[in-house]
VOGU-3710 file (C-alpha; in Angstrom, 3 decimals, decimal comma):
1> xxxxxxxxxx> 171,962/12,357/48,807  173,706/9,427/47,109  176,764/9,975/44,966  178,595/6,863/43,861  177,960/4,990/47,119  174,961/4,321/49,312  175,024/5,747/52,801  174,762/2,885/55,216  176,268/1,609/58,432  176,134/-1,917/57,018
11> xxxxxxxxxx> 179,375/-3,424/55,801  179,791/-5,902/52,977  178,516/-9,431/53,600  181,062/-11,600/55,327  182,805/-8,734/57,197  181,688/-7,833/60,741  180,763/-4,238/61,467  183,606/-3,980/63,948  186,270/-4,686/61,345  189,050/-2,066/61,426
21> xxxxxxxxxx> 190,451/-0,436/58,244  193,738/-2,343/58,502  191,890/-5,623/58,788  189,742/-4,673/55,781  192,899/-4,007/53,740  194,324/-7,355/54,772  191,058/-9,070/53,869  191,086/-7,325/50,479  194,651/-8,543/49,803  193,670/-12,103/50,661
31> xxxxxxxxxx> 190,609/-11,792/48,443  192,754/-10,528/45,565  195,078/-13,492/45,918  192,125/-15,850/45,893  190,713/-13,904/42,964  193,800/-14,637/40,863  193,504/-18,325/41,661  189,838/-18,269/40,706  190,664/-16,587/37,406  193,257/-19,254/36,620
41> xxxxxxxxxx> 190,808/-22,038/37,498  188,091/-20,396/35,397  190,459/-20,037/32,443  191,494/-23,700/32,692  187,878/-24,911/32,771  186,917/-22,587/29,907  189,846/-23,814/27,803  188,996/-27,442/28,545  185,332/-26,882/27,715  186,223/-25,193/24,436
51> xxxxxxxxxx> 188,506/-28,101/23,537  185,576/-30,483/24,131  183,121/-28,403/22,121  185,516/-27,728/19,248  186,371/-31,434/18,950  182,681/-32,388/18,783  181,474/-29,352/16,779  178,946/-29,852/13,984  180,970/-29,045/10,842  178,241/-27,500/8,742
61> xxxxxxxxxx> 174,494/-27,425/8,175  171,745/-28,572/10,518  167,966/-28,435/10,219  165,261/-26,506/12,078  165,953/-23,271/13,915  169,679/-23,963/13,709  169,563/-23,708/9,914  167,754/-20,369/10,197  170,442/-19,038/12,558  173,163/-20,296/10,235
71> xxxxxxxxxx> 171,430/-18,700/7,255  171,480/-15,282/8,928  175,131/-15,588/9,935  177,169/-12,736/8,492  174,081/-10,832/7,319  174,096/-7,064/7,792  170,341/-6,939/8,226  168,059/-8,891/10,542  164,295/-8,624/10,850  162,180/-8,234/13,991
81> xxxxxxxxxx> 160,983/-11,804/13,483  164,553/-13,062/13,680  165,175/-11,221/16,966  168,349/-11,997/18,986  170,464/-8,935/17,987  173,222/-9,662/20,530  173,457/-13,263/19,335  173,704/-12,246/15,686  176,262/-9,534/16,449  178,544/-12,059/18,164
91> xxxxxxxxxx> 177,828/-14,699/15,530  178,607/-12,312/12,690  181,926/-11,386/14,275  182,931/-15,049/14,536  181,720/-15,769/10,974  183,807/-12,915/9,587  186,885/-13,948/11,570  186,566/-17,681/10,847  185,758/-17,308/7,142  184,154/-20,077/5,119
101> xxxxxxxxxx> 180,469/-20,932/5,245  178,314/-19,116/7,827  177,145/-22,464/9,249  180,575/-23,293/10,641  181,122/-19,799/12,041  177,753/-19,728/13,799  178,397/-23,197/15,268  181,807/-22,020/16,462  180,270/-18,935/18,085  178,130/-21,210/20,257
111> xxxxxxxxxx> 181,202/-23,186/21,323  183,008/-19,983/22,328  180,039/-18,642/24,316  179,493/-22,014/26,001  183,152/-22,302/27,037  183,093/-18,770/28,477  179,901/-19,623/30,377  181,598/-22,651/31,958  184,615/-20,543/32,915  182,464/-17,854/34,526
121> xxxxxxxxxx> 180,395/-20,470/36,337  183,637/-21,898/37,743  184,647/-18,463/39,011  181,207/-17,827/40,498  181,021/-21,141/42,336  184,573/-20,796/43,655  183,795/-17,292/44,871  180,517/-18,204/46,557  181,804/-21,371/48,225  185,345/-20,012/48,847
131> xxxxxxxxxx> 186,596/-23,344/47,475  188,565/-23,736/44,247  187,868/-27,495/43,932  184,150/-26,817/44,374  184,316/-24,134/41,672  186,147/-26,393/39,231  183,703/-29,199/40,004  180,722/-26,920/39,288  182,052/-25,578/35,986  183,215/-28,989/34,758
141> xxxxxxxxxx> 179,990/-30,734/35,775  177,914/-28,185/33,888  180,263/-28,281/30,876  179,722/-32,050/30,609  175,938/-31,882/30,981  174,228/-33,473/27,990  171,825/-30,742/26,885  174,254/-27,849/27,308  176,969/-29,743/25,417  174,529/-30,555/22,612
151> xxxxxxxxxx> 173,662/-26,845/22,271  177,308/-25,768/22,452  178,218/-27,493/19,174  175,477/-26,041/16,951  174,176/-22,586/16,054  171,705/-21,894/18,854  171,029/-19,082/21,327  171,141/-21,090/24,548  174,907/-21,108/25,127  174,926/-17,309/24,991
161> xxxxxxxxxx> 171,823/-17,203/27,209  173,572/-19,231/29,912  176,613/-16,969/29,553  174,460/-13,892/30,189  172,664/-15,518/33,138  175,956/-16,461/34,795  177,408/-13,031/34,011  174,402/-11,412/35,661  174,797/-13,610/38,753  178,475/-12,687/39,023
171> xxxxxxxxxx> 177,702/-8,967/38,767  174,951/-9,344/41,359  177,100/-11,228/43,886  180,048/-8,871/43,418  177,716/-5,990/44,200  176,569/-7,859/47,329  180,151/-7,676/48,646  180,008/-3,873/48,402  176,280/-3,132/48,494  177,006/0,554/49,019
181> xxxxxxxxxx> 178,603/0,745/45,552  176,320/2,313/42,972  178,845/1,516/40,238  178,665/-2,225/40,913  174,886/-2,067/40,872  175,028/-0,340/37,485  177,282/-3,124/36,203  174,630/-5,668/37,167  171,890/-3,623/35,486  174,035/-3,389/32,339
191> xxxxxxxxxx> 174,870/-7,097/32,060  171,275/-8,046/32,759  169,939/-5,587/30,153  172,417/-6,851/27,548  171,116/-10,375/28,114  167,716/-9,359/26,757  169,389/-8,729/23,410  169,859/-12,474/23,131  166,814/-14,101/24,713  163,730/-12,737/26,466
201> xxxxxxxxxx> 163,964/-15,697/28,846  166,283/-13,421/30,876  163,080/-12,214/32,531  163,054/-15,470/34,517  165,988/-14,191/36,544  164,056/-11,066/37,566  162,186/-12,480/40,619  165,316/-14,032/42,156  167,463/-10,971/41,440  164,851/-8,566/42,808
211> xxxxxxxxxx> 164,430/-10,538/46,039  168,196/-10,745/46,463  168,554/-7,002/45,886  165,738/-6,271/48,324  167,249/-8,249/51,205  170,818/-7,076/50,558  170,607/-3,386/49,722  171,356/-0,997/52,592  168,176/0,646/53,747  165,941/-2,303/52,919
221> xxxxxxxxxx> 163,620/-2,957/49,954  162,420/0,646/49,820  165,913/1,711/48,779  165,288/0,109/45,387  162,622/2,739/44,753  164,907/5,690/45,377  164,834/7,978/42,326  168,504/7,552/41,506  168,419/3,751/41,627  165,070/3,372/39,865
231> xxxxxxxxxx> 166,067/5,979/37,294  169,348/4,227/36,535  167,567/0,899/36,176  165,071/2,373/33,710  167,797/4,238/31,784  170,043/1,181/31,437  167,057/-0,978/30,433  166,194/1,546/27,720  169,793/1,603/26,474  169,809/-2,205/26,416
241> xxxxxxxxxx> 166,627/-2,190/24,339  168,450/-0,141/21,695  170,046/-3,409/20,567  166,772/-4,061/18,767  167,161/-0,917/16,658  169,055/-3,229/14,282  165,899/-5,316/13,867  163,593/-2,287/13,801  165,545/-0,666/10,970  164,715/-3,522/8,587
251> xxxxxxxxxx> 161,027/-2,556/8,673  161,866/0,645/6,802  164,183/-1,034/4,291  161,603/-3,663/3,301  159,675/-3,548/0,020  156,535/-2,418/1,853  157,562/-0,120/4,747  155,045/0,624/7,532  152,623/3,469/6,966  153,291/5,065/10,353
261> xxxxxxxxxx> 155,620/4,794/13,315  152,766/3,342/15,382  152,253/0,591/12,789  155,977/-0,095/12,825  156,017/-0,438/16,605  153,010/-2,766/16,545  154,570/-4,980/13,873  157,922/-4,917/15,648  156,459/-5,969/19,001  154,319/-8,686/17,410
271> xxxxxxxxxx> 157,302/-10,212/15,623  159,958/-9,864/18,324  157,766/-11,376/21,045  156,276/-13,981/18,650  152,818/-12,984/19,898  151,045/-15,200/17,348  152,149/-18,404/19,046  153,902/-17,622/22,320  150,633/-16,917/24,156  149,554/-20,522/23,572
281> xxxxxxxxxx> 152,839/-21,887/24,945  153,524/-20,030/28,201  151,817/-22,160/30,882  150,189/-23,915/27,938  150,666/-27,532/29,019  147,313/-29,179/29,587  146,534/-30,051/33,205  146,279/-33,738/32,309  149,910/-33,686/31,126  151,426/-31,848/34,089
291> xxxxxxxxxx> 151,816/-34,845/36,392  153,396/-37,107/33,727  155,943/-34,333/33,084  157,450/-35,071/36,486  158,990/-38,077/34,812  160,246/-35,863/31,994  161,980/-33,512/34,433  163,543/-36,331/36,450  164,818/-37,960/33,265  166,222/-34,624/32,106
301> xxxxxxxxxx> 167,944/-33,943/35,427  169,551/-37,397/35,559  170,640/-36,988/31,946  172,570/-33,834/32,881  174,194/-34,683/36,203  173,538/-38,329/37,026  171,994/-39,478/40,299  175,206/-38,795/42,189  175,313/-35,218/40,937  171,687/-34,699/41,981
311> xxxxxxxxxx> 172,449/-36,101/45,438  175,389/-33,731/45,850  173,135/-30,823/44,794  170,544/-31,786/47,434  173,273/-31,801/50,097  174,421/-28,392/48,871  170,880/-27,022/49,060  170,679/-28,106/52,699  174,007/-26,354/53,296  172,640/-23,168/51,724
321> xxxxxxxxxx> 170,122/-22,793/54,532  172,963/-21,318/56,574  173,314/-18,539/53,973  169,769/-17,190/53,676  170,414/-14,608/50,961  172,293/-16,989/48,667  169,695/-19,648/49,384  167,000/-17,181/48,359  168,818/-16,339/45,110  169,626/-19,901/44,059
331> xxxxxxxxxx> 166,389/-21,587/45,147  164,167/-18,836/43,711  166,153/-18,839/40,465  165,746/-22,608/40,204  162,052/-22,592/41,065  161,075/-19,876/38,566  163,116/-21,249/35,647  162,013/-24,834/36,307  158,342/-23,887/36,591  158,528/-21,960/33,316
341> xxxxxxxxxx> 160,104/-24,848/31,396  157,827/-27,389/33,071  154,687/-25,574/31,902  156,039/-24,308/28,556  154,120/-26,042/25,778  156,883/-26,540/23,239  158,465/-29,500/21,476  161,985/-28,870/22,796  161,297/-28,260/26,469  164,688/-29,741/27,383
351> xxxxxxxxxx> 166,558/-26,616/26,251  164,349/-24,379/28,387  165,459/-26,279/31,482  169,033/-25,082/30,897  168,814/-21,989/33,148  167,517/-24,164/35,985  170,512/-26,484/35,518  172,819/-23,547/36,298  171,308/-23,321/39,779  171,450/-27,103/40,257
361> xxxxxxxxxx> 175,152/-27,043/39,370  175,744/-24,203/41,867  173,945/-26,167/44,567  176,159/-29,161/43,756  179,195/-26,912/44,174  178,017/-26,060/47,677  177,661/-29,783/48,377  181,282/-30,409/47,407  182,428/-27,425/49,477  180,595/-28,897/52,497
371> xxxxxxxxxx> 182,285/-32,278/51,977  185,695/-30,604/51,723  185,007/-28,628/54,894  184,070/-31,811/56,744  187,213/-33,556/55,473  189,406/-30,638/56,584  188,580/-31,412/60,219  190,307/-34,780/59,838  193,543/-34,731/57,861  194,990/-33,409/54,615
381> xxxxxxxxxx> 194,748/-36,781/52,864  190,987/-36,755/53,449  190,671/-33,364/51,733  192,673/-34,638/48,765  190,545/-37,763/48,553  187,302/-35,750/48,582  188,619/-33,334/45,916  189,734/-36,181/43,663  186,424/-38,000/44,110  184,509/-34,800/43,361
391> xxxxxxxxxx> 186,441/-34,072/40,170  186,094/-37,711/39,087  182,346/-37,212/38,628  182,551/-34,562/35,854  185,451/-36,497/34,334  183,234/-39,572/34,123  180,379/-37,481/32,718  182,696/-36,215/29,967  183,845/-39,756/29,185  180,297/-41,126/29,085
401> xxxxxxxxxx> 178,648/-38,209/27,252  181,253/-37,528/24,555  180,282/-40,295/22,070  176,590/-39,353/22,288  177,012/-35,629/21,598  179,906/-35,876/19,147  178,658/-34,319/15,896  182,048/-33,749/14,305  181,268/-36,348/11,645  177,556/-35,581/11,251
411> xxxxxxxxxx> 176,990/-34,618/7,630  173,450/-36,019/7,443  171,687/-32,657/6,941  174,082/-31,572/4,193  173,937/-35,002/2,549  170,133/-35,081/2,587  169,755/-31,621/1,042  172,462/-32,352/-1,510  170,700/-35,586/-2,432  167,477/-33,664/-2,911
421> xxxxxxxxxx> 168,778/-30,685/-4,892  172,468/-31,111/-5,684  171,951/-32,172/-9,317  169,475/-29,445/-10,307  171,307/-26,559/-12,035  169,171/-23,519/-12,792  169,734/-23,950/-16,521  167,907/-27,276/-16,550  165,441/-27,391/-13,656  163,485/-25,488/-11,030
431> xxxxxxxxxx> 162,708/-27,176/-7,724  159,249/-26,836/-6,181  159,777/-27,988/-2,596  157,131/-28,140/0,128  158,883/-29,795/3,035  158,681/-30,144/6,772  159,695/-26,732/8,196  162,916/-28,128/9,628  164,005/-29,425/6,219  162,757/-26,272/4,520
441> xxxxxxxxxx> 165,106/-24,136/6,616  167,969/-26,406/5,631  167,102/-26,125/1,947  166,915/-22,323/2,216  170,416/-22,234/3,686  171,742/-24,614/1,045  170,335/-22,505/-1,794  171,747/-19,232/-0,400  175,194/-20,348/0,687  176,176/-23,731/-0,763
451> xxxxxxxxxx> 174,470/-24,065/-4,158  173,566/-20,547/-5,256  172,736/-21,863/-8,731  169,622/-23,631/-7,411  166,197/-22,220/-8,281  163,584/-23,236/-5,739  160,212/-22,149/-4,398  157,229/-23,497/-2,478  153,899/-24,370/-4,083  151,944/-23,475/-0,934
461> xxxxxxxxxx> 150,816/-19,880/-1,200  151,574/-19,714/-4,951  148,868/-21,945/-6,338  147,110/-19,112/-8,197  150,227/-18,225/-10,214  151,787/-21,685/-10,268  150,396/-22,719/-13,723  152,091/-19,737/-15,409  155,332/-20,402/-13,554  155,331/-24,065/-14,586
471> xxxxxxxxxx> 154,509/-23,319/-18,231  157,119/-20,564/-18,480  159,848/-22,838/-17,173  158,802/-25,705/-19,423  158,931/-23,375/-22,451  162,412/-22,269/-21,423  163,606/-25,871/-21,381  163,604/-26,343/-17,631  162,090/-29,407/-15,988  159,904/-28,720/-12,957
481> xxxxxxxxxx> 161,002/-30,984/-10,114  158,634/-31,486/-7,184  158,940/-32,989/-3,737  156,248/-35,349/-2,475  154,361/-32,564/-0,727  154,533/-30,291/-3,760  153,380/-33,059/-6,113  150,410/-33,697/-3,848  149,462/-29,999/-3,820  149,768/-29,660/-7,610
491> xxxxxxxxxx> 147,727/-32,808/-8,249  144,994/-31,755/-5,828  144,767/-28,281/-7,328  145,168/-29,014/-11,052  144,428/-32,710/-11,504  146,147/-34,263/-14,530  146,991/-30,963/-16,259  150,626/-32,096/-16,387  152,134/-35,524/-16,481  153,974/-35,953/-13,192
501> xxxxxxxxxx> 156,490/-38,820/-13,136  158,217/-40,138/-10,043  161,972/-40,321/-10,521  163,874/-43,532/-10,088  166,628/-42,790/-7,626  168,599/-44,871/-5,120  167,156/-48,144/-3,817  164,808/-47,791/-0,812  166,019/-48,926/2,592  164,113/-52,214/2,381
511> xxxxxxxxxx> 166,031/-53,184/-0,773  169,372/-52,213/0,752  168,615/-54,348/3,797  167,691/-57,307/1,600  171,195/-57,191/0,076  173,006/-57,523/3,408  175,044/-60,692/3,805  173,688/-63,216/6,242  175,257/-62,755/9,668  175,833/-58,981/9,315
521> xxxxxxxxxx> 175,412/-57,370/12,767  172,770/-54,642/12,933  170,855/-52,375/15,289  167,341/-51,244/14,360  165,364/-48,707/16,386  161,736/-47,737/16,038  160,760/-44,538/17,831  157,218/-43,247/17,703  156,886/-41,469/14,350  155,846/-37,872/13,719
531> xxxxxxxxxx> 152,212/-37,196/12,945  153,133/-35,442/9,705  155,512/-38,266/8,714  153,473/-41,340/9,684  154,985/-44,764/10,009  154,925/-46,848/6,822  153,980/-50,164/8,428  154,478/-52,180/5,226  158,011/-50,824/4,787  158,839/-51,586/8,421
541> xxxxxxxxxx> 157,584/-55,152/8,100  159,631/-55,683/4,945  162,796/-54,373/6,659  162,254/-56,507/9,770  161,467/-59,589/7,663  164,678/-59,148/5,668  166,755/-58,702/8,825  165,269/-61,611/10,794  164,574/-64,135/8,063  160,822/-63,660/8,520
551> xxxxxxxxxx> 161,021/-64,831/12,141  160,022/-61,617/13,947  157,563/-58,750/13,859  157,894/-55,548/15,859  155,117/-53,851/17,838  154,134/-50,543/16,303  152,243/-49,158/19,303  155,242/-48,802/21,616  157,278/-45,615/22,046  160,823/-47,008/22,046
561> xxxxxxxxxx> 161,742/-50,300/20,376  165,220/-51,697/19,725  166,152/-54,854/17,843  169,747/-56,120/17,770  170,967/-59,177/15,924  172,531/-60,577/12,767  170,942/-60,422/9,332  169,012/-63,527/8,349  168,814/-64,852/11,925  166,328/-64,437/14,791
571> xxxxxxxxxx> 167,245/-61,284/16,721  169,374/-61,538/19,851  167,401/-58,753/21,586  164,028/-57,120/21,025  163,138/-54,540/23,663  160,074/-52,271/23,671  159,400/-49,663/26,356  157,208/-46,644/26,877  160,000/-44,781/28,677  163,590/-44,106/27,557
581> xxxxxxxxxx> 166,213/-46,698/28,412  169,817/-47,639/27,754  170,840/-51,018/26,374  174,413/-52,305/26,574  175,444/-55,622/25,088  178,264/-57,433/23,322  177,885/-58,453/19,695  180,839/-60,539/18,597  183,892/-58,404/19,483  181,838/-55,179/19,636
591> xxxxxxxxxx> 180,520/-53,365/22,680  177,171/-51,929/21,577  175,587/-49,097/23,561  172,062/-48,014/22,548  170,980/-44,797/24,311  167,509/-43,291/24,257  168,096/-39,592/24,945  164,589/-38,171/24,534  161,205/-38,153/26,242  158,517/-39,109/23,741
601> xxxxxxxxxx> 156,006/-38,115/22,619  156,422/-34,518/23,953  159,887/-34,202/22,383  159,386/-33,207/18,765  162,727/-31,459/18,233  166,066/-32,873/19,294  168,997/-31,238/17,502  171,362/-33,911/18,820  168,962/-36,693/17,855  166,487/-38,700/19,893
611> xxxxxxxxxx> 169,016/-41,389/20,735  172,327/-42,881/19,681  174,033/-46,133/18,816  177,635/-46,248/19,993  179,958/-49,127/19,117  183,328/-49,445/20,857  182,867/-45,820/21,998  182,447/-44,655/18,403  179,207/-42,968/17,359  177,726/-44,935/14,455
621> xxxxxxxxxx> 174,081/-43,830/14,266  171,853/-41,021/15,485  168,378/-42,305/16,271  165,485/-40,260/14,891  161,740/-40,617/15,195  160,576/-43,343/12,821  162,895/-46,159/11,717  166,676/-45,897/12,175  169,046/-48,672/11,110  172,773/-49,328/11,119
631> xxxxxxxxxx> 174,488/-52,473/9,796  178,032/-53,100/10,975  181,197/-54,858/9,962  182,833/-57,275/12,372  185,152/-54,519/13,617  182,335/-52,043/14,184  182,666/-50,105/10,940  179,447/-48,816/9,373  178,309/-50,724/6,299  174,822/-49,283/6,003
641> xxxxxxxxxx> 173,034/-46,492/7,828  169,582/-45,316/6,854  166,193/-44,008/7,891  162,562/-44,610/6,990  159,316/-42,863/7,964  161,172/-39,946/9,490  162,776/-36,566/9,005  165,971/-38,023/7,539  164,291/-40,541/5,241  165,224/-39,887/1,586
651> xxxxxxxxxx> 162,810/-37,430/-0,022  161,239/-38,770/-3,259  161,222/-36,486/-6,304  158,715/-36,035/-9,092  159,283/-34,353/-12,432  157,275/-32,459/-15,031  159,485/-32,687/-18,074  160,110/-29,930/-20,575  159,489/-30,772/-24,208  162,848/-31,468/-25,937
661> xx> 163,813/-28,603/-28,187  161,248/-26,228/-26,674
//
């Protein structure tokens, strides 16, 4: 019978069976000393990562899923559709402690979770490789990776997901040192089960963890099926699932509660697992698109670690062959998570590669440890040189990535929503807004937390009752203000029942460009537009004509196009490519760096933007799909920044006016 330990003649990995008790005690003391050093290194990396993320943190609102997460921040009730109970519990705690708008608190929660993940990854790599420099290298390299950094500064679930993956790996490898310990195994089960309260993608770790358990546990794979072990696994999984009781409860507090418990369970499962669309996404990439996605993955990998980092990871993978169990864990973890993201039919596939990047970073840590071991056979100066060279890589990645992911000054989402609805008090107007879903989430947040005096609704789904709503508001002296999509719906449904006038607002981008002084430096980018926000070719031609003095036209069938020059003169550079690129050049006294950070057309959502313009290491423009433009002063200051035919293009407004004195 098993009590708190398995019965086995096998000792912990790394200790020979012949080891005497005194030698085991000595080994434990050495391990404790190393453990303290690892904790210090992990704390230093975590603190440094948090400093990076806090300095580049998005200050407020964003669009898309991020806006929905921000909107729920601090709420005492979440629905099954919202999911993520662990994420919202942590986010709520940070929101309440930080105060202010929920958007900032939820962004800050991501930064905290991301920094902790980097610290734990440092500890894990140092423990596995028995090398502190290799551990620091691993944690710092991952902290500076582009996608993870971009998710660490906004309200998103992926920083916490990486934290739970790394926490699970630590619990698993600590158990492997004492595989007879039932307590340590329970700790792994607990951390792993908690991770499902944040993201169901935790299931991707299951194959690697199960194989590792099977080859490590005393008694062989069959030991996993022993009643006590299997029973504990099931019990802890069930307790972990209780996190979703928070979501389940909202079904019974809704206006129309379920008729039976069975109906509630069916609705709950449908919403939590997103069954209505997830089934079309898992392994949903068409066969014809699979081979071209090799380029997407290579681009993504280079974007995170650079070619040198990838080379070091390949060396580390070769080194892992000498440690079969760790090789099995890391390689299987990488294969499963990469295959899932590679075949996942979604517009932000880059974030689903994040778990695979954890394993790449660990492999790179092994590569550095191997280099340090080889240097140790020569002289001390060689070890120092290798350590310095290894740590220089993440330092360079931080230096190079910072300007691109810095969102500390990004107020574009807040500015756009304020421009759309900031001057519409409920006493004078009601806003009928049918927007792109990403903008719609931002408007919902703005109305609930920033401008609670705003009355707004969507026309879609309300067309049958919309005439009464419009007439009632007009009688009460309120204008009915419509977005372009809403005006189109109303006109299609009701013809000329009401007189709909387009408002005269700020000058369009083409007029602003026409007013630029001759010789003003500029950067214009054209990225393939969204299908639901098609490119306005006439507007593009007018902008290009004004910038180039009618000397140039841009191709509209390319994926990435950049034009750099001075207003009123032929452009200095026009570059069009079908694959992302980076363009560096000098314009007067300015060093201009244009970075394409997306893989189009599959990328439809990029929270950090689809590219960036950086001048003298200062971020001056985030590139979006459609037309993006920045005009500069001679010292690199921004004189004009704007968008057309894209998500951030100004939204036109239309108005049905109330009769004066009604």
